[in-house]
N, C-alpha and C positions, 0 to 999 in steps of 0.2 A: 753658536753652539758647536762644541767639539763633536764631530761625528765619528765616533768609534764604532765600527761594526761589531756586532756581538755574536755570541755563539748560540746556536740552537742545540748543540750537543750531538756529536756523533760518538755514541758510546761504543767503546771497543771491548769493554768488560761488563759483565753483569754486576751491577752495583746500584746503590740508591742513596740519595740524600733525602732524608725523610724526617717525620716527627716521631717522637718516641724512639724505640731502639731496634736494631737489627736482631732477628731471632738467633743469629749465630752467637750473640753476646749474652742473651737472656737465659743462661744456664745457672745452676747453683754456683759453680766455680766462678763464672763471670761476674755474677752479682756480688759474691763475697769478696772477690779480689778487686772489684771496681775497675776492671780492665776490659776494654773493648778494642782489641787489635786483631781482627780476623785475618786469615790468609786470603790472598787474592789468587783466584784461578783464572787463567786466560781462556779465551773462547775455544782454543784447541786442547784444553785440559791440562796445560802446564801449570805447576805450582810456582808462583812467583814470590812466595814467602809472605811473612806477616807484613801487612800494609804495602805489599808489592815491593818490598825492600830489595829483592834480587833483581828487579828491573829499575831500580833507582827512582821509584815512584814515591816512596815515603818510608816512615819508620815509626815504631811505637814509642811514644814519649809521654811524659807527665803532662797533664792538662790542668793548669792552675788558672782559674777564673778570678780576676781581681775583684775585690770587695769595693765596688764603686759607691760612694756615698749617695744615698737617695733621700727623698723627702720623708718627713716623719709620718705620713699616712699609714705606712706599714711599720709598726714599732717592734717587730719581733726579730729574733735571730735564731737560726737553726730550728725552725718550726715548719716551714713550708718547703716541700721538695723541689720547688722551682727557684729557690734562692741560689744565686751564683750558678745558674744552670750550665751543665748537667752534673755538677760535682757531687750532689747527693747520691747519684747513681754510679758515675764513672769519673775517675781522675787520671786514667791513662788511656789514651786513644791514639789513633793514627794521625800523625802530622805529615801532610802531603807536601811534596816539593813542587815548585813552580805553579802551573795551572792544573795539576792533578788535584782531584777532590774526591770525596765520598768516604763512607765509613771504613773502607779498605783501600782508598786511593785508586779506585777502579774506574773513575770517570773524570770528565773535565769540569772545571768551574763554568758557571754560567757565563756565556759570552765567548767561549773558546771551543775549539774542535780539533780533530785530527788525532792520529795515533799517539803523538807526543803532546797533545793539547796545546800546541804552539801557534795555531792558526785562528785568527778571528773568524767567527762564523756569521753568515748573513742572518739578520733577524727574521723570526717568524712574524707574520703580519696579523695583528689583532684588528678586526673590522667591526664597525657598527653592524650589529646583526640585522638591522633593517635593510642594509645594503648588500647583504649576502644573497647569493643565488639560492634557489630552492634546494639544490644539491648540497651546498655548503651548510645550510641550516640543518638538513637531515643528517649530514655527517657529524655535525657538532652535537646534536641531540643524541644520536646513537652512541657517540663516544662517551658522553656523560653517563648514559644508561649502562653501557658496558662497564665503566669504572665502578658503578654502584654494585654490580654483580660479580666483579672479579676480585678474589682474595689477593691482597698484596703479597707478592712472592718473597719479599725480603724483610718486611717490618711487621711487628706485632705491637699491641698496646698493653699497658699495665692495667690490671683490674683493681689494684690496691695502691695506696700511697706508699712511699719509700720504706716506712718502718714495718709494714706488713707484707712486703713484696715477696718474701719466701714462704708465706703461709704460716699456719699455726705450728707446724712441725719443723719449720726452717728448711724444708727439703723440696718444696713444691712452688716453683716460681708462679706467681699470680699474673699470668699473661694469657692473651688470647689472640687468635687470628682476627683480621679485620679486612674489609674490602677497601679498595683504593679510595673511593669517594667517602666511605664512612670514616676512614682515617683522616681525610680532609676535614670532616665535621668534628671528629674527636679532637683534633689539634686546636680548633677554634674554641671548643668547650674547655679544653684543658688550660688554655691561656687565660680564659675569662673566669674560671670557677673560683669559688671562695676558698680561703685557707681553712683547713679542717683542724679546729682546736679541741674538738671532742664531740660527743653526740649532741646534736642540735646546738652546736656552738660554732657557727661559721664566722669568720672574719671577712666582711664583705668589701672593705675598703682596699681592694686590690684588683688589678686588671692589667695583664701584661700586653694587651693588644689595643686598648682603647683608653681615652681620657688622658692622653699624654703624647709626647713627641713621637713615640714609636707607632702611632696609629697608621701612618702611611707606610713605613718601612716594614712593619709586621705583616700587613695585608698584602703588600707587594711580594714578600717572600712566600706567603701562603699561596698566592696564585701561581708564582713561578714553580713552586713544588708540584702543584696539580698539573700544570701544563707539561712539565717534563715527565711526570709519571704516566700521563695519558700518551705522550709521544712514545714512550717505551712500550706501553701496553699494545699500542697499534703498530709499532715498528715503523712509525712515520714521523720523521723529524720536522715536517712542515706543519704539523697540527698546532693551532693557536687558539687561545681562549678569546672569544669575541666579547663585545661590550654592549650594554644597553644605555643609550643616551637618555637618561631620565630627566634632563633639564628641559623638558618640553612644556612645563607649566600647565599641563592638562589634568583632567580628572579620570582619564582612562589609562590602563596599562597596555600600551601598544605592543608589548612583546608577550602578552598573555594570550597566545593563540596556540592551537594544537601543533602547528609546525615550528613553534619556538618553545616557550616555557610552560605551555598548557593553558587552555581556556577554562572558563568556569564550567562546573558541572551543570547540566541543564535542569536538574532537580534539586541541587543543593548549592547555593551560591558561595558556600565556604569551602567547597571541595573542588578538586581539579577534574576536568573533563576526562571521561574514559577513553577518549581519542588520543590522549597524551600518555606516553610511557611513564611520566612522572606521577600519574595518578596511582600507580602501583607501588611507588616508593614508600618505605616505612622510615620514620624518623628515628634517630638514636640520640642519646644524651639529653633527653628532655627533662628528666625528673631531678632537677638540681636539689630541691628540698629533701627528697629521699636520700640522695647521696650524702647530704650534710647530716641527716639524722643517723644514718648508718656508718658514718665516717668511712666512706668508700668512694670509689671512682666509677664513672660510667664504664660499663663493660661491653658496650656496642650492641646490646640486644635491641630488637625492634620495639618501638614504643608508640606506634600509631601513625596514621597517614599525615601527609602535609596538608595544612590548612592555609587558605589565602583568600582574601576578600578585598581586592584593591579599591581604595577610596570608599570603603563601606563602613567606616567608623562614624555612625550617625551622631554619636555623643561628642565627637571632636571634629567639627567641620574644617578646622585648620589643618587636619591631617588628610584631607580628602583631595588635595591638589598638590601635584608634584612641583619641585623647584623649577625656576625659570632659567633661561639662557642668561638673562641679566644677572641673576644671583651668582651664577658661576663666574661671570666676567668680573663682577665686583670682588669676589674672593681672590681671583688671580691678580688683582691690583695690589693686594697686601704684600709689602716688601719683606716682612720678617717671617721666617718659618714658624717660630714659636716665641713666646714671651713668658717671663716668670708670672705665676708660679708653675708654669708648664703643666697645668691640669685642665679640667673642663671649664675652669673659670678664667683662663688666660684671655686677655683682650688684644685686639689688633694682631692676632696670630693666624697665619694662613692655615696651619694645621688644625687649630681648634674651630676655625670657621668652616673649613671643608668637612671636618668630622661632624659639624652641625650643632655645636653648643653656642656659637656666636651668631649674631645677625650677619647676613652676607657681606656687610661692609666692615665687619670686625668688631662691632660693639657687643659686649657681653650683656646678655639679658637672661636670667635664669628661667624665664618662661618660654624662651625661643628654642625651637627645634627646626633646623634648616638643612639644606643640602643632603649629605649622606644620611644623617639621622632621619630627616623627613622622608627620604625615599624608602627607608626601611619601614617607618611607621605608616606610610601610605599603603603599603602592601597588606597590613592589617591581618597578620596571621603568624605562621611559623617564622617567617622572615623578620618579624618584629620583636622576637624574643632573643635577647643578646646571645646567651650561651648556646641557643639551639638554631640560630638563624641560618647557618650554613646548610642545614638540612634541605632547605628549598633551593633548587639549583639556580634560581634567579639571582641568588647571592653572588654567583660567579660573574654574571653580567653586570650586576650593580657595582661590585667592587672593581671590576675591570675598568669601568668608566671613572670611578673615583681615582683609580691609579692613572688614568689618562689626564685627569685634572692635575694630579701631582706632577706628572711628567711635563705638562705644559708650564706649570709654575717653575720647575727646574730650568727649562729652556729660557724663560723670561728673566730669571734671576741669575742664571749662569754661575760663575765662580763664587759669587757672594752668598750663595744659598746656605752653606754650612755654618756661617758666622753665628746664626741664632739658634743652632741646635746645641742643647746643653751637654756638657761633658760630665756633669754631676749635679745633684740636687733635684732631678726630675723624679717622678714616681719610679718605684722599683722596676727594673727591666727596661726603662725608657731612655736611659742615658745613651750618648752616642756610641760608646764602646761596650755597652751591655750586650750579653748574648741573648738572643731571642728564644723564648720558650714556645714550643718544645722541639725546635729544629735540631737535628743531629745528623752529621757533625755540626759543630757550632757555627753560627752565623751571627754577626753583630749588626746593629742598626746601620753603622757606617758602611758595611759591605754592600748594601743595596741603595744607599743614598747617592744615586748617580743616574745618569741618563739611561732610559730603558734600553736604548740601542747598545749600550755597553754590557748589558747582561742578558741579551738574547732575544729581544722582541722589540717591535715598534707598533705604532698605531697608524691606521689609514688617515686619520686626521686628529689634530689636537684641539681642545676647546680654546677659545680666544677671549682676551679681555674685552671689556666694554669699549666700543669705539667712541670717539668724541662726537659731539654734536647731536642732532635729532635722532640719529640711529641708535642712541643709547636706550631709547624706549623699546619695550617689547611690543610685539604685534598686538597683544591684548590691550596694552596701554594706548597704542596708536589708535586702535579701533575705538576705545573708550573716549579718547579725545575727539575723534571724528564724530562719534555719536553725540557727544556733549555739545559740540559746535552746531550740529544739525538741530538738536533740540533747542539750543539757545536761539538759533535763527527762527525756529517755529514760534518760540515764546515771544521773541521780539515782534514777529509779524502779528501774533495774536494781541499783544499789548497795543501795538500800533492800531490794529483793527478796533480794539476796545476803545482806545482814546478817540479814534475817528468816529466810532459809533456813539460815544458819549457826546462828542461835539455835535455829531449829526442829530442825536436825540434832542439835545438842547436846541439845535437849530430847527429841527423839523418837528419838535414836540413829540418825541417818542412815547412809548407806552407809559413809562414811569419817569422819564427824563434822567435815568441813571445808567451808567455803563458799569457792568460787573465783570471783574477779572478773577478767575480762580487759577492758582498755579497748577501746572501739569504734573510736576514731580515734587516729591517730598523726600528730603534726605533723612536717613535714619542714623541715629547716634549709636555709639557703642559697638561698632562692627570691626574693631581692630583685631588683627591676628594674634593669637596667643598659643604658644607651644609650651608644653611641659612634658617631662618624662614620667611624672608621678600620676599616671593615668591608667586606664584599662583599655586593652585592645578588645573591641566588641565585634562578635560575628553576628551576621544577620539572623541566624536561626536561634540566637540567644542560648544555645546549648553549650557553647564553649567560650570560656573567658580565661584570659591569661594576663597576669600583671606584668607590666613593663616598668622596671625600676630605672633603667637607663638604656640608651641605645648607642 
């Protein structure tokens, strides 16, 4: 592995790389002209010109996003505002020089630091949250809670799609403020949402973040964005997003405690404990059907508390157990990043297997939901609803571990990893050089398809592939084999005892001269695991049900 140290980001200017758009550009003039080239103001108040041009940081240039051929699942042109992102909104933006970056070239690219953005920066360390100290956990939880309550200083979201962005009179930009964490949620919703063809006419065969090669790269960028925004909010470049190792194969959520992601409410098993700050959080962007009916976008208003009932889907016992260490190891053994047709039906695909549409060994089975998908479905609540899942802060830990698996695979495959990433023919937004929706300034999938250390962070430990020999077995399987052997020995002893007794009975003229043997165990048929997305997430109190069409 090439060890390139990365950059945590020593920001010298106040700027942001975010989803949706800078408030400085969302004026009537900016929207009509489709130009987003703000001036850069230095910390001491000096005007460095448009895009920092006076300091040789960048300049305002045309932004032409190539029309990369995608698969036919999305058959439209010039219908969805996410096509050739972000050209429906802006076609002139800041082009930054060297390692300068940002909507006004006011910060460094991920992995670089210093006044001139010329120094590799040491990575922040993402840890297994179970191994964090009590103080580290408290700091992490407090930071997420603060991000939920802090309005983003630079970015705003659109409340309407591109054709209605200036309002009915053409003079009122349909935008609104949003908190840092709610913007994180909104970005996930916006990438997943349906295409709006008209009232109650959604086109559902579209997803810029799932069911294609960009699953790993999109979510990696999503986490990178949140990590940096919280660093800036705290004024602490060492802050890192930790992870939840969900490959424990158990039936309990070991991070669902009040010092981490929130325990169960003592009186309502679908709600969070009042001892957790997350019990006070309100979800946003939940009402996808309403947005489709009204041909509008999520506007960031509160829509109810977080629900979670880990392992509580009594109708689907196959969703009540988390993935195992062995499942992750088998996934890491797959040599190809992706395979045609580069969708949720791709076989022998590392990406599709990690996302959870393939069996852990890479075989496609439409009834299977494994790894990442299974971890979401196990949580059985807000985190199981694709467009709304980021509302539950456990999403951050879950995806940080998925990213660790991706990083482990990159290390194992090294330079060969990009060979199987499609340059065209994947779902819209998923090709190698496609721009990722809704990050602004633009980021391509290729930009983050690299070792985590090269873009600003590292993990305390990476998942490992399955070792050779007997250690391939999980502890549960080893226990099962041991128990089976013990029971077998008991059976053998009893059989021997029965035979001996039979012989003894014949010899000694027992009560009936017969030896009777009854088996101790009886195997049951039809107990195979079956995963499907066309199901219902069921909460224990039976008051709340939400359909899960895909994960």
